[in-house]
HTML snippet that shows the backbone in 3Dmol.js (N, CA, C, O; Angstrom):
<script src="https://3Dmol.org/build/3Dmol-min.js"></script>
<div id="view" style="width:600px;height:400px;position:relative"></div>
<script>
const pdb = `
ATOM      1  N   MET A   1      22.651 142.407 174.606  1.00  0.00           N
ATOM      2  CA  MET A   1      21.902 142.563 175.833  1.00  0.00           C
ATOM      3  C   MET A   1      22.189 141.423 176.804  1.00  0.00           C
ATOM      4  O   MET A   1      22.192 141.620 178.019  1.00  0.00           O
ATOM      5  N   TRP A   2      22.430 140.229 176.265  1.00  0.00           N
ATOM      6  CA  TRP A   2      22.698 139.087 177.139  1.00  0.00           C
ATOM      7  C   TRP A   2      23.997 139.297 177.901  1.00  0.00           C
ATOM      8  O   TRP A   2      24.073 139.011 179.096  1.00  0.00           O
ATOM      9  N   LYS A   3      25.023 139.798 177.212  1.00  0.00           N
ATOM     10  CA  LYS A   3      26.302 140.046 177.870  1.00  0.00           C
ATOM     11  C   LYS A   3      26.131 141.091 178.973  1.00  0.00           C
ATOM     12  O   LYS A   3      26.736 140.974 180.038  1.00  0.00           O
ATOM     13  N   GLU A   4      25.322 142.095 178.723  1.00  0.00           N
ATOM     14  CA  GLU A   4      25.046 143.119 179.723  1.00  0.00           C
ATOM     15  C   GLU A   4      24.401 142.495 180.964  1.00  0.00           C
ATOM     16  O   GLU A   4      24.703 142.895 182.089  1.00  0.00           O
ATOM     17  N   TYR A   5      23.523 141.527 180.765  1.00  0.00           N
ATOM     18  CA  TYR A   5      22.827 140.878 181.872  1.00  0.00           C
ATOM     19  C   TYR A   5      23.766 139.963 182.665  1.00  0.00           C
ATOM     20  O   TYR A   5      23.742 139.958 183.895  1.00  0.00           O
ATOM     21  N   ILE A   6      24.587 139.195 181.957  1.00  0.00           N
ATOM     22  CA  ILE A   6      25.449 138.198 182.602  1.00  0.00           C
ATOM     23  C   ILE A   6      26.752 138.784 183.151  1.00  0.00           C
ATOM     24  O   ILE A   6      27.126 138.511 184.292  1.00  0.00           O
ATOM     25  N   GLN A   7      27.446 139.597 182.332  1.00  0.00           N
ATOM     26  CA  GLN A   7      28.789 140.053 182.698  1.00  0.00           C
ATOM     27  C   GLN A   7      28.894 141.540 182.990  1.00  0.00           C
ATOM     28  O   GLN A   7      29.783 141.965 183.728  1.00  0.00           O
ATOM     29  N   GLY A   8      28.009 142.323 182.428  1.00  0.00           N
ATOM     30  CA  GLY A   8      28.134 143.773 182.504  1.00  0.00           C
ATOM     31  C   GLY A   8      28.929 144.263 181.308  1.00  0.00           C
ATOM     32  O   GLY A   8      29.672 143.498 180.693  1.00  0.00           O
ATOM     33  N   ILE A   9      28.776 145.518 180.983  1.00  0.00           N
ATOM     34  CA  ILE A   9      29.441 146.100 179.826  1.00  0.00           C
ATOM     35  C   ILE A   9      30.193 147.350 180.262  1.00  0.00           C
ATOM     36  O   ILE A   9      29.704 148.122 181.087  1.00  0.00           O
ATOM     37  N   GLY A  10      31.376 147.545 179.708  1.00  0.00           N
ATOM     38  CA  GLY A  10      32.146 148.758 179.982  1.00  0.00           C
ATOM     39  C   GLY A  10      32.551 148.907 181.433  1.00  0.00           C
ATOM     40  O   GLY A  10      32.595 150.019 181.960  1.00  0.00           O
ATOM     41  N   GLY A  11      32.847 147.791 182.081  1.00  0.00           N
ATOM     42  CA  GLY A  11      33.261 147.841 183.474  1.00  0.00           C
ATOM     43  C   GLY A  11      32.108 148.004 184.455  1.00  0.00           C
ATOM     44  O   GLY A  11      32.328 148.116 185.661  1.00  0.00           O
ATOM     45  N   ASN A  12      30.886 148.019 183.948  1.00  0.00           N
ATOM     46  CA  ASN A  12      29.719 148.131 184.818  1.00  0.00           C
ATOM     47  C   ASN A  12      29.307 146.773 185.361  1.00  0.00           C
ATOM     48  O   ASN A  12      29.641 145.734 184.792  1.00  0.00           O
ATOM     49  N   LYS A  13      28.598 146.794 186.442  1.00  0.00           N
ATOM     50  CA  LYS A  13      28.085 145.603 187.102  1.00  0.00           C
ATOM     51  C   LYS A  13      27.075 144.887 186.197  1.00  0.00           C
ATOM     52  O   LYS A  13      26.354 145.530 185.433  1.00  0.00           O
ATOM     53  N   ALA A  14      27.029 143.565 186.287  1.00  0.00           N
ATOM     54  CA  ALA A  14      26.050 142.788 185.531  1.00  0.00           C
ATOM     55  C   ALA A  14      24.639 143.151 185.996  1.00  0.00           C
ATOM     56  O   ALA A  14      24.397 143.312 187.192  1.00  0.00           O
ATOM     57  N   ALA A  15      23.720 143.279 185.054  1.00  0.00           N
ATOM     58  CA  ALA A  15      22.356 143.692 185.382  1.00  0.00           C
ATOM     59  C   ALA A  15      21.662 142.724 186.330  1.00  0.00           C
ATOM     60  O   ALA A  15      20.830 143.137 187.138  1.00  0.00           O
ATOM     61  N   ARG A  16      21.996 141.447 186.238  1.00  0.00           N
ATOM     62  CA  ARG A  16      21.339 140.482 187.120  1.00  0.00           C
ATOM     63  C   ARG A  16      21.751 140.648 188.575  1.00  0.00           C
ATOM     64  O   ARG A  16      21.106 140.100 189.469  1.00  0.00           O
ATOM     65  N   GLU A  17      22.821 141.398 188.819  1.00  0.00           N
ATOM     66  CA  GLU A  17      23.303 141.623 190.181  1.00  0.00           C
ATOM     67  C   GLU A  17      22.856 142.967 190.747  1.00  0.00           C
ATOM     68  O   GLU A  17      23.251 143.327 191.856  1.00  0.00           O
ATOM     69  N   PHE A  18      22.040 143.714 190.005  1.00  0.00           N
ATOM     70  CA  PHE A  18      21.565 145.009 190.483  1.00  0.00           C
ATOM     71  C   PHE A  18      20.725 144.834 191.739  1.00  0.00           C
ATOM     72  O   PHE A  18      19.947 143.887 191.858  1.00  0.00           O
ATOM     73  N   THR A  19      20.894 145.755 192.665  1.00  0.00           N
ATOM     74  CA  THR A  19      20.029 145.804 193.838  1.00  0.00           C
ATOM     75  C   THR A  19      18.750 146.534 193.435  1.00  0.00           C
ATOM     76  O   THR A  19      18.660 147.088 192.340  1.00  0.00           O
ATOM     77  N   ALA A  20      17.770 146.530 194.327  1.00  0.00           N
ATOM     78  CA  ALA A  20      16.507 147.220 194.043  1.00  0.00           C
ATOM     79  C   ALA A  20      16.755 148.711 193.801  1.00  0.00           C
ATOM     80  O   ALA A  20      16.130 149.309 192.925  1.00  0.00           O
ATOM     81  N   ALA A  21      17.659 149.308 194.568  1.00  0.00           N
ATOM     82  CA  ALA A  21      17.963 150.735 194.396  1.00  0.00           C
ATOM     83  C   ALA A  21      18.603 150.996 193.034  1.00  0.00           C
ATOM     84  O   ALA A  21      18.281 151.987 192.379  1.00  0.00           O
ATOM     85  N   GLU A  22      19.500 150.121 192.608  1.00  0.00           N
ATOM     86  CA  GLU A  22      20.149 150.287 191.301  1.00  0.00           C
ATOM     87  C   GLU A  22      19.150 150.085 190.162  1.00  0.00           C
ATOM     88  O   GLU A  22      19.201 150.786 189.151  1.00  0.00           O
ATOM     89  N   ARG A  23      18.247 149.127 190.332  1.00  0.00           N
ATOM     90  CA  ARG A  23      17.210 148.929 189.312  1.00  0.00           C
ATOM     91  C   ARG A  23      16.320 150.158 189.224  1.00  0.00           C
ATOM     92  O   ARG A  23      15.870 150.522 188.138  1.00  0.00           O
ATOM     93  N   GLY A  24      16.065 150.795 190.348  1.00  0.00           N
ATOM     94  CA  GLY A  24      15.238 151.995 190.366  1.00  0.00           C
ATOM     95  C   GLY A  24      15.887 153.163 189.644  1.00  0.00           C
ATOM     96  O   GLY A  24      15.199 153.930 188.971  1.00  0.00           O
ATOM     97  N   LYS A  25      17.205 153.313 189.773  1.00  0.00           N
ATOM     98  CA  LYS A  25      17.920 154.399 189.097  1.00  0.00           C
ATOM     99  C   LYS A  25      17.870 154.225 187.581  1.00  0.00           C
ATOM    100  O   LYS A  25      17.825 155.208 186.841  1.00  0.00           O
ATOM    101  N   ASN A  26      17.879 152.990 187.126  1.00  0.00           N
ATOM    102  CA  ASN A  26      17.858 152.680 185.699  1.00  0.00           C
ATOM    103  C   ASN A  26      16.538 152.018 185.321  1.00  0.00           C
ATOM    104  O   ASN A  26      16.499 151.162 184.438  1.00  0.00           O
ATOM    105  N   LYS A  27      15.473 152.410 185.983  1.00  0.00           N
ATOM    106  CA  LYS A  27      14.199 151.707 185.884  1.00  0.00           C
ATOM    107  C   LYS A  27      13.702 151.543 184.452  1.00  0.00           C
ATOM    108  O   LYS A  27      13.307 150.446 184.057  1.00  0.00           O
ATOM    109  N   CYS A  28      13.718 152.596 183.688  1.00  0.00           N
ATOM    110  CA  CYS A  28      13.176 152.518 182.332  1.00  0.00           C
ATOM    111  C   CYS A  28      13.974 151.531 181.488  1.00  0.00           C
ATOM    112  O   CYS A  28      13.404 150.644 180.852  1.00  0.00           O
ATOM    113  N   LYS A  29      15.294 151.689 181.486  1.00  0.00           N
ATOM    114  CA  LYS A  29      16.142 150.814 180.685  1.00  0.00           C
ATOM    115  C   LYS A  29      16.068 149.379 181.203  1.00  0.00           C
ATOM    116  O   LYS A  29      15.936 148.443 180.413  1.00  0.00           O
ATOM    117  N   TYR A  30      16.152 149.197 182.515  1.00  0.00           N
ATOM    118  CA  TYR A  30      16.137 147.856 183.094  1.00  0.00           C
ATOM    119  C   TYR A  30      14.820 147.146 182.815  1.00  0.00           C
ATOM    120  O   TYR A  30      14.815 145.994 182.381  1.00  0.00           O
ATOM    121  N   SER A  31      13.703 147.823 183.060  1.00  0.00           N
ATOM    122  CA  SER A  31      12.418 147.148 182.899  1.00  0.00           C
ATOM    123  C   SER A  31      12.098 146.856 181.440  1.00  0.00           C
ATOM    124  O   SER A  31      11.425 145.866 181.153  1.00  0.00           O
ATOM    125  N   ARG A  32      12.560 147.690 180.505  1.00  0.00           N
ATOM    126  CA  ARG A  32      12.351 147.434 179.078  1.00  0.00           C
ATOM    127  C   ARG A  32      13.101 146.180 178.648  1.00  0.00           C
ATOM    128  O   ARG A  32      12.592 145.393 177.850  1.00  0.00           O
ATOM    129  N   ARG A  33      14.301 145.992 179.169  1.00  0.00           N
ATOM    130  CA  ARG A  33      15.127 144.853 178.761  1.00  0.00           C
ATOM    131  C   ARG A  33      14.788 143.580 179.524  1.00  0.00           C
ATOM    132  O   ARG A  33      15.138 142.481 179.094  1.00  0.00           O
ATOM    133  N   LYS A  34      14.109 143.728 180.649  1.00  0.00           N
ATOM    134  CA  LYS A  34      13.825 142.582 181.513  1.00  0.00           C
ATOM    135  C   LYS A  34      13.042 141.487 180.792  1.00  0.00           C
ATOM    136  O   LYS A  34      13.270 140.305 181.050  1.00  0.00           O
ATOM    137  N   ILE A  35      12.136 141.847 179.907  1.00  0.00           N
ATOM    138  CA  ILE A  35      11.352 140.836 179.196  1.00  0.00           C
ATOM    139  C   ILE A  35      12.253 139.965 178.326  1.00  0.00           C
ATOM    140  O   ILE A  35      12.038 138.758 178.218  1.00  0.00           O
ATOM    141  N   PHE A  36      13.262 140.578 177.706  1.00  0.00           N
ATOM    142  CA  PHE A  36      14.225 139.809 176.917  1.00  0.00           C
ATOM    143  C   PHE A  36      15.028 138.890 177.825  1.00  0.00           C
ATOM    144  O   PHE A  36      15.177 137.701 177.544  1.00  0.00           O
ATOM    145  N   TRP A  37      15.543 139.448 178.916  1.00  0.00           N
ATOM    146  CA  TRP A  37      16.356 138.660 179.837  1.00  0.00           C
ATOM    147  C   TRP A  37      15.562 137.506 180.431  1.00  0.00           C
ATOM    148  O   TRP A  37      16.078 136.395 180.556  1.00  0.00           O
ATOM    149  N   ARG A  38      14.313 137.761 180.798  1.00  0.00           N
ATOM    150  CA  ARG A  38      13.468 136.710 181.375  1.00  0.00           C
ATOM    151  C   ARG A  38      13.283 135.561 180.382  1.00  0.00           C
ATOM    152  O   ARG A  38      13.378 134.394 180.761  1.00  0.00           O
ATOM    153  N   LEU A  39      13.024 135.883 179.123  1.00  0.00           N
ATOM    154  CA  LEU A  39      12.864 134.874 178.083  1.00  0.00           C
ATOM    155  C   LEU A  39      14.163 134.096 177.884  1.00  0.00           C
ATOM    156  O   LEU A  39      14.146 132.869 177.794  1.00  0.00           O
ATOM    157  N   ALA A  40      15.281 134.805 177.816  1.00  0.00           N
ATOM    158  CA  ALA A  40      16.569 134.144 177.604  1.00  0.00           C
ATOM    159  C   ALA A  40      16.922 133.225 178.772  1.00  0.00           C
ATOM    160  O   ALA A  40      17.392 132.108 178.556  1.00  0.00           O
ATOM    161  N   VAL A  41      16.703 133.676 179.989  1.00  0.00           N
ATOM    162  CA  VAL A  41      16.993 132.853 181.169  1.00  0.00           C
ATOM    163  C   VAL A  41      16.126 131.598 181.163  1.00  0.00           C
ATOM    164  O   VAL A  41      16.607 130.506 181.469  1.00  0.00           O
ATOM    165  N   LYS A  42      14.852 131.752 180.816  1.00  0.00           N
ATOM    166  CA  LYS A  42      13.947 130.606 180.770  1.00  0.00           C
ATOM    167  C   LYS A  42      14.460 129.547 179.792  1.00  0.00           C
ATOM    168  O   LYS A  42      14.447 128.354 180.096  1.00  0.00           O
ATOM    169  N   LEU A  43      14.906 129.987 178.629  1.00  0.00           N
ATOM    170  CA  LEU A  43      15.398 129.034 177.620  1.00  0.00           C
ATOM    171  C   LEU A  43      16.751 128.437 178.011  1.00  0.00           C
ATOM    172  O   LEU A  43      17.007 127.262 177.749  1.00  0.00           O
ATOM    173  N   VAL A  44      17.608 129.230 178.629  1.00  0.00           N
ATOM    174  CA  VAL A  44      18.893 128.703 179.102  1.00  0.00           C
ATOM    175  C   VAL A  44      18.658 127.676 180.199  1.00  0.00           C
ATOM    176  O   VAL A  44      19.341 126.652 180.241  1.00  0.00           O
ATOM    177  N   ASP A  45      17.708 127.932 181.084  1.00  0.00           N
ATOM    178  CA  ASP A  45      17.376 126.980 182.150  1.00  0.00           C
ATOM    179  C   ASP A  45      16.845 125.664 181.596  1.00  0.00           C
ATOM    180  O   ASP A  45      16.929 124.629 182.257  1.00  0.00           O
ATOM    181  N   ARG A  46      16.300 125.703 180.386  1.00  0.00           N
ATOM    182  CA  ARG A  46      15.807 124.477 179.745  1.00  0.00           C
ATOM    183  C   ARG A  46      16.899 123.713 179.018  1.00  0.00           C
ATOM    184  O   ARG A  46      16.631 122.682 178.401  1.00  0.00           O
ATOM    185  N   GLY A  47      18.136 124.214 179.085  1.00  0.00           N
ATOM    186  CA  GLY A  47      19.256 123.465 178.538  1.00  0.00           C
ATOM    187  C   GLY A  47      19.886 124.024 177.274  1.00  0.00           C
ATOM    188  O   GLY A  47      20.833 123.440 176.749  1.00  0.00           O
ATOM    189  N   LEU A  48      19.384 125.132 176.782  1.00  0.00           N
ATOM    190  CA  LEU A  48      19.992 125.738 175.599  1.00  0.00           C
ATOM    191  C   LEU A  48      21.158 126.620 176.013  1.00  0.00           C
ATOM    192  O   LEU A  48      21.182 127.150 177.124  1.00  0.00           O
ATOM    193  N   SER A  49      22.119 126.777 175.120  1.00  0.00           N
ATOM    194  CA  SER A  49      23.208 127.715 175.398  1.00  0.00           C
ATOM    195  C   SER A  49      22.719 129.120 175.069  1.00  0.00           C
ATOM    196  O   SER A  49      21.722 129.286 174.367  1.00  0.00           O
ATOM    197  N   ALA A  50      23.410 130.113 175.569  1.00  0.00           N
ATOM    198  CA  ALA A  50      23.033 131.498 175.300  1.00  0.00           C
ATOM    199  C   ALA A  50      23.084 131.779 173.795  1.00  0.00           C
ATOM    200  O   ALA A  50      22.233 132.496 173.270  1.00  0.00           O
ATOM    201  N   ASP A  51      24.070 131.223 173.108  1.00  0.00           N
ATOM    202  CA  ASP A  51      24.171 131.419 171.654  1.00  0.00           C
ATOM    203  C   ASP A  51      22.973 130.802 170.933  1.00  0.00           C
ATOM    204  O   ASP A  51      22.466 131.383 169.973  1.00  0.00           O
ATOM    205  N   GLN A  52      22.520 129.648 171.377  1.00  0.00           N
ATOM    206  CA  GLN A  52      21.349 129.013 170.770  1.00  0.00           C
ATOM    207  C   GLN A  52      20.094 129.857 170.992  1.00  0.00           C
ATOM    208  O   GLN A  52      19.255 129.984 170.101  1.00  0.00           O
ATOM    209  N   VAL A  53      19.979 130.427 172.179  1.00  0.00           N
ATOM    210  CA  VAL A  53      18.826 131.273 172.492  1.00  0.00           C
ATOM    211  C   VAL A  53      18.818 132.498 171.581  1.00  0.00           C
ATOM    212  O   VAL A  53      17.784 132.848 171.011  1.00  0.00           O
ATOM    213  N   ILE A  54      19.961 133.141 171.450  1.00  0.00           N
ATOM    214  CA  ILE A  54      20.049 134.330 170.600  1.00  0.00           C
ATOM    215  C   ILE A  54      19.754 133.972 169.150  1.00  0.00           C
ATOM    216  O   ILE A  54      19.073 134.725 168.454  1.00  0.00           O
ATOM    217  N   ASP A  55      20.258 132.833 168.688  1.00  0.00           N
ATOM    218  CA  ASP A  55      19.961 132.380 167.326  1.00  0.00           C
ATOM    219  C   ASP A  55      18.455 132.153 167.143  1.00  0.00           C
ATOM    220  O   ASP A  55      17.895 132.521 166.110  1.00  0.00           O
ATOM    221  N   ARG A  56      17.811 131.560 168.122  1.00  0.00           N
ATOM    222  CA  ARG A  56      16.361 131.324 168.032  1.00  0.00           C
ATOM    223  C   ARG A  56      15.583 132.640 167.986  1.00  0.00           C
ATOM    224  O   ARG A  56      14.601 132.766 167.254  1.00  0.00           O
ATOM    225  N   ILE A  57      16.025 133.599 168.762  1.00  0.00           N
ATOM    226  CA  ILE A  57      15.350 134.899 168.763  1.00  0.00           C
ATOM    227  C   ILE A  57      15.503 135.570 167.406  1.00  0.00           C
ATOM    228  O   ILE A  57      14.534 136.102 166.864  1.00  0.00           O
ATOM    229  N   TYR A  58      16.710 135.550 166.852  1.00  0.00           N
ATOM    230  CA  TYR A  58      16.911 136.151 165.530  1.00  0.00           C
ATOM    231  C   TYR A  58      16.188 135.374 164.437  1.00  0.00           C
ATOM    232  O   TYR A  58      15.731 135.969 163.462  1.00  0.00           O
ATOM    233  N   THR A  59      16.077 134.064 164.582  1.00  0.00           N
ATOM    234  CA  THR A  59      15.327 133.275 163.604  1.00  0.00           C
ATOM    235  C   THR A  59      13.846 133.640 163.667  1.00  0.00           C
ATOM    236  O   THR A  59      13.182 133.751 162.636  1.00  0.00           O
ATOM    237  N   ALA A  60      13.342 133.822 164.868  1.00  0.00           N
ATOM    238  CA  ALA A  60      11.921 134.140 165.043  1.00  0.00           C
ATOM    239  C   ALA A  60      11.583 135.563 164.598  1.00  0.00           C
ATOM    240  O   ALA A  60      10.522 135.790 164.017  1.00  0.00           O
ATOM    241  N   TYR A  61      12.467 136.517 164.863  1.00  0.00           N
ATOM    242  CA  TYR A  61      12.144 137.924 164.627  1.00  0.00           C
ATOM    243  C   TYR A  61      12.964 138.587 163.531  1.00  0.00           C
ATOM    244  O   TYR A  61      12.649 139.703 163.118  1.00  0.00           O
ATOM    245  N   GLY A  62      14.003 137.926 163.057  1.00  0.00           N
ATOM    246  CA  GLY A  62      14.818 138.506 161.999  1.00  0.00           C
ATOM    247  C   GLY A  62      15.861 139.471 162.543  1.00  0.00           C
ATOM    248  O   GLY A  62      15.912 139.745 163.742  1.00  0.00           O
ATOM    249  N   PRO A  63      16.689 139.978 161.643  1.00  0.00           N
ATOM    250  CA  PRO A  63      17.765 140.892 162.061  1.00  0.00           C
ATOM    251  C   PRO A  63      17.239 142.302 162.292  1.00  0.00           C
ATOM    252  O   PRO A  63      17.394 143.181 161.444  1.00  0.00           O
ATOM    253  N   LYS A  64      16.625 142.506 163.432  1.00  0.00           N
ATOM    254  CA  LYS A  64      16.049 143.799 163.787  1.00  0.00           C
ATOM    255  C   LYS A  64      16.827 144.406 164.951  1.00  0.00           C
ATOM    256  O   LYS A  64      17.673 143.745 165.553  1.00  0.00           O
ATOM    257  N   SER A  65      16.542 145.639 165.255  1.00  0.00           N
ATOM    258  CA  SER A  65      17.211 146.302 166.377  1.00  0.00           C
ATOM    259  C   SER A  65      16.744 145.676 167.689  1.00  0.00           C
ATOM    260  O   SER A  65      15.657 145.103 167.752  1.00  0.00           O
ATOM    261  N   PRO A  66      17.567 145.785 168.741  1.00  0.00           N
ATOM    262  CA  PRO A  66      17.150 145.253 170.040  1.00  0.00           C
ATOM    263  C   PRO A  66      15.817 145.832 170.524  1.00  0.00           C
ATOM    264  O   PRO A  66      15.002 145.111 171.099  1.00  0.00           O
ATOM    265  N   THR A  67      15.594 147.125 170.295  1.00  0.00           N
ATOM    266  CA  THR A  67      14.335 147.745 170.716  1.00  0.00           C
ATOM    267  C   THR A  67      13.144 147.116 169.999  1.00  0.00           C
ATOM    268  O   THR A  67      12.118 146.842 170.620  1.00  0.00           O
ATOM    269  N   THR A  68      13.279 146.889 168.700  1.00  0.00           N
ATOM    270  CA  THR A  68      12.203 146.279 167.934  1.00  0.00           C
ATOM    271  C   THR A  68      11.939 144.856 168.420  1.00  0.00           C
ATOM    272  O   THR A  68      10.788 144.446 168.566  1.00  0.00           O
ATOM    273  N   ILE A  69      13.002 144.115 168.666  1.00  0.00           N
ATOM    274  CA  ILE A  69      12.843 142.740 169.155  1.00  0.00           C
ATOM    275  C   ILE A  69      12.154 142.735 170.521  1.00  0.00           C
ATOM    276  O   ILE A  69      11.262 141.922 170.761  1.00  0.00           O
ATOM    277  N   ILE A  70      12.559 143.628 171.406  1.00  0.00           N
ATOM    278  CA  ILE A  70      11.921 143.716 172.724  1.00  0.00           C
ATOM    279  C   ILE A  70      10.434 144.027 172.566  1.00  0.00           C
ATOM    280  O   ILE A  70       9.596 143.411 173.226  1.00  0.00           O
ATOM    281  N   ASN A  71      10.110 144.974 171.699  1.00  0.00           N
ATOM    282  CA  ASN A  71       8.702 145.324 171.475  1.00  0.00           C
ATOM    283  C   ASN A  71       7.911 144.142 170.939  1.00  0.00           C
ATOM    284  O   ASN A  71       6.774 143.919 171.353  1.00  0.00           O
ATOM    285  N   LEU A  72       8.500 143.384 170.022  1.00  0.00           N
ATOM    286  CA  LEU A  72       7.821 142.213 169.468  1.00  0.00           C
ATOM    287  C   LEU A  72       7.631 141.118 170.518  1.00  0.00           C
ATOM    288  O   LEU A  72       6.579 140.480 170.570  1.00  0.00           O
ATOM    289  N   ILE A  73       8.643 140.904 171.350  1.00  0.00           N
ATOM    290  CA  ILE A  73       8.522 139.907 172.421  1.00  0.00           C
ATOM    291  C   ILE A  73       7.408 140.327 173.378  1.00  0.00           C
ATOM    292  O   ILE A  73       6.600 139.492 173.786  1.00  0.00           O
ATOM    293  N   CYS A  74       7.354 141.618 173.743  1.00  0.00           N
ATOM    294  CA  CYS A  74       6.286 142.121 174.627  1.00  0.00           C
ATOM    295  C   CYS A  74       4.917 141.865 174.011  1.00  0.00           C
ATOM    296  O   CYS A  74       4.020 141.336 174.667  1.00  0.00           O
ATOM    297  N   LYS A  75       4.767 142.242 172.757  1.00  0.00           N
ATOM    298  CA  LYS A  75       3.483 142.083 172.072  1.00  0.00           C
ATOM    299  C   LYS A  75       3.082 140.613 172.003  1.00  0.00           C
ATOM    300  O   LYS A  75       1.950 140.256 172.332  1.00  0.00           O
ATOM    301  N   ASP A  76       4.023 139.752 171.569  1.00  0.00           N
ATOM    302  CA  ASP A  76       3.718 138.334 171.425  1.00  0.00           C
ATOM    303  C   ASP A  76       3.430 137.669 172.768  1.00  0.00           C
ATOM    304  O   ASP A  76       2.570 136.791 172.849  1.00  0.00           O
ATOM    305  N   THR A  77       4.132 138.072 173.813  1.00  0.00           N
ATOM    306  CA  THR A  77       3.895 137.520 175.140  1.00  0.00           C
ATOM    307  C   THR A  77       2.502 137.916 175.632  1.00  0.00           C
ATOM    308  O   THR A  77       1.767 137.089 176.171  1.00  0.00           O
ATOM    309  N   ASN A  78       2.152 139.173 175.444  1.00  0.00           N
ATOM    310  CA  ASN A  78       0.839 139.652 175.889  1.00  0.00           C
ATOM    311  C   ASN A  78      -0.304 139.040 175.084  1.00  0.00           C
ATOM    312  O   ASN A  78      -1.378 138.775 175.624  1.00  0.00           O
ATOM    313  N   ASP A  79      -0.071 138.816 173.791  1.00  0.00           N
ATOM    314  CA  ASP A  79      -1.096 138.231 172.914  1.00  0.00           C
ATOM    315  C   ASP A  79      -1.158 136.710 173.005  1.00  0.00           C
ATOM    316  O   ASP A  79      -2.099 136.094 172.507  1.00  0.00           O
ATOM    317  N   GLY A  80      -0.157 136.105 173.640  1.00  0.00           N
ATOM    318  CA  GLY A  80      -0.086 134.647 173.697  1.00  0.00           C
ATOM    319  C   GLY A  80       0.338 134.042 172.373  1.00  0.00           C
ATOM    320  O   GLY A  80       0.003 132.893 172.082  1.00  0.00           O
ATOM    321  N   THR A  81       1.078 134.805 171.560  1.00  0.00           N
ATOM    322  CA  THR A  81       1.496 134.330 170.240  1.00  0.00           C
ATOM    323  C   THR A  81       3.010 134.238 170.118  1.00  0.00           C
ATOM    324  O   THR A  81       3.552 134.389 169.024  1.00  0.00           O
ATOM    325  N   LEU A  82       3.692 133.995 171.222  1.00  0.00           N
ATOM    326  CA  LEU A  82       5.149 133.855 171.204  1.00  0.00           C
ATOM    327  C   LEU A  82       5.507 132.686 170.282  1.00  0.00           C
ATOM    328  O   LEU A  82       4.911 131.614 170.392  1.00  0.00           O
ATOM    329  N   PRO A  83       6.478 132.877 169.370  1.00  0.00           N
ATOM    330  CA  PRO A  83       6.847 131.795 168.452  1.00  0.00           C
ATOM    331  C   PRO A  83       7.169 130.503 169.216  1.00  0.00           C
ATOM    332  O   PRO A  83       7.727 130.538 170.313  1.00  0.00           O
ATOM    333  N   PHE A  84       6.812 129.379 168.621  1.00  0.00           N
ATOM    334  CA  PHE A  84       6.981 128.081 169.268  1.00  0.00           C
ATOM    335  C   PHE A  84       8.416 127.839 169.722  1.00  0.00           C
ATOM    336  O   PHE A  84       8.635 127.284 170.799  1.00  0.00           O
ATOM    337  N   ALA A  85       9.389 128.243 168.924  1.00  0.00           N
ATOM    338  CA  ALA A  85      10.796 128.032 169.265  1.00  0.00           C
ATOM    339  C   ALA A  85      11.212 128.767 170.520  1.00  0.00           C
ATOM    340  O   ALA A  85      12.252 128.454 171.099  1.00  0.00           O
ATOM    341  N   LEU A  86      10.413 129.750 170.959  1.00  0.00           N
ATOM    342  CA  LEU A  86      10.763 130.550 172.132  1.00  0.00           C
ATOM    343  C   LEU A  86       9.904 130.218 173.351  1.00  0.00           C
ATOM    344  O   LEU A  86      10.018 130.872 174.388  1.00  0.00           O
ATOM    345  N   ARG A  87       9.060 129.222 173.232  1.00  0.00           N
ATOM    346  CA  ARG A  87       8.207 128.856 174.361  1.00  0.00           C
ATOM    347  C   ARG A  87       8.887 127.900 175.282  1.00  0.00           C
ATOM    348  O   ARG A  87       8.304 127.490 176.286  1.00  0.00           O
TER     349      ARG A  87
END
`;
const viewer = $3Dmol.createViewer("view");
viewer.addModel(pdb, "pdb");
viewer.setStyle({}, {cartoon: {color: "spectrum"}});
viewer.zoomTo();
viewer.render();
</script>
């Protein structure tokens, strides 16, 4: 998902460069993934590399599917129980 956000996948535009109209066309997919991207950007801005961020996410949530990880991040963010390594 990080590569999709930064570089784009399959010759497609990077998600971070989407215009409002493009986000609207892919609203469901974009908004579901946005919570992951927001968390990753926050940690990268704090000085971690993208690989370190992904490692921390997998350490916190285990080897689960991207959908499951997104759901867990949503739940933990809403409950205020986001793992310490991801704060």
